[in-house]
C-alpha positions as CSV (number, residue, x, y, z in Angstrom):
1,M,-57.1,90.9,101.2
2,S,-55.8,88.9,104.6
3,T,-59.0,87.7,106.0
4,T,-59.4,86.0,102.8
5,L,-56.4,84.7,102.1
6,E,-56.3,83.6,105.8
7,S,-59.1,81.0,105.1
8,I,-57.3,79.4,102.6
9,V,-54.1,78.5,104.1
10,N,-53.0,74.7,103.8
11,H,-55.6,74.9,100.9
12,M,-55.0,73.9,97.5
13,V,-55.0,77.2,95.0
14,S,-54.3,78.4,91.6
15,I,-52.5,81.5,90.7
16,I,-52.2,83.8,87.4
17,T,-49.7,86.3,87.2
18,S,-49.1,89.2,85.2
19,D,-46.9,87.2,82.7
20,G,-49.7,85.1,81.9
21,R,-48.2,81.6,84.1
22,V,-50.8,79.4,85.5
23,I,-49.5,77.7,88.9
24,V,-51.4,75.5,91.5
25,G,-50.0,74.6,94.5
26,M,-50.9,74.4,98.4
27,L,-50.7,78.2,100.0
28,K,-48.7,77.7,103.1
29,G,-48.5,81.7,103.6
30,Y,-48.1,85.1,102.8
31,D,-47.0,88.5,103.7
32,Q,-48.9,92.2,103.7
33,L,-47.2,92.7,100.4
34,I,-49.6,89.2,99.3
35,N,-46.7,87.2,98.7
36,L,-47.3,83.9,98.6
37,I,-45.4,80.5,99.8
38,L,-46.9,77.6,97.9
39,D,-45.6,74.0,98.6
40,D,-46.2,70.8,96.6
41,S,-46.7,73.4,93.4
42,Y,-46.4,73.2,89.5
43,E,-46.8,75.1,86.8
44,R,-49.4,74.4,83.8
45,V,-48.6,75.5,80.6
46,Y,-51.3,75.5,78.3
47,S,-51.1,74.9,74.2
48,S,-53.6,74.9,71.3
49,T,-51.6,71.8,69.8
50,Q,-50.5,69.8,72.9
51,G,-52.6,68.3,76.4
52,V,-52.0,70.7,79.2
53,E,-48.1,70.3,80.7
54,Q,-47.1,69.8,84.3
55,V,-44.3,71.3,85.1
56,L,-43.1,70.4,88.7
57,L,-41.8,73.6,91.1
58,G,-42.1,72.2,94.6
59,L,-41.4,74.8,97.2
60,Y,-42.4,78.2,95.3
61,I,-42.6,81.8,96.7
62,V,-44.9,84.0,94.0
63,R,-44.1,87.8,94.4
64,G,-47.6,89.1,95.0
65,D,-46.6,92.0,92.7
66,N,-46.7,89.4,90.2
67,V,-50.2,88.2,91.5
68,A,-53.3,88.7,89.1
69,V,-56.1,86.1,90.6
70,I,-55.4,83.5,93.0
71,G,-58.4,81.0,93.8
72,E,-58.9,78.1,95.6
73,V,-59.1,74.6,93.6
74,D,-61.8,72.3,94.3
75,E,-59.4,69.4,94.6
76,D,-62.3,66.5,93.1
77,V,-63.0,68.4,90.6
78,E,-59.3,68.8,90.0
79,K,-58.9,64.8,89.9
80,N,-61.4,64.4,87.0
81,L,-60.2,66.6,84.8
82,D,-57.7,64.8,81.6
83,F,-55.5,67.6,81.5
84,P,-53.4,65.9,78.4
85,S,-56.4,66.2,76.5
86,I,-57.4,69.9,77.3
87,R,-56.5,72.5,74.7
88,A,-56.5,75.9,74.9
89,E,-54.1,79.0,74.0
90,P,-51.9,80.3,76.5
91,L,-52.8,83.6,78.4
92,N,-50.8,87.0,77.2
93,P,-49.6,88.9,79.8
94,I,-51.0,91.9,81.3
95,T,-50.0,95.4,80.1
96,H,-50.9,98.0,81.7
């Protein structure tokens, strides 16, 4: 896992957490427990009735045990998305 994360340091990533949050930011670092340090981060809050709200978080740490999925964001595609018009149901927390 660490070699995969190493290749996306200083790239924009999207993280889905165990509690269903979606956090996007620049991956600045990580450790052996997959604790992630993000810079210029924000949370995307989805709603079926309103557009996507983006809540500014700034410098943010996500605990490794709360990371469900992480992936690199294609910034060219990201720029062309119209978030105020996107409607989606929020994700449910992961249950074990």
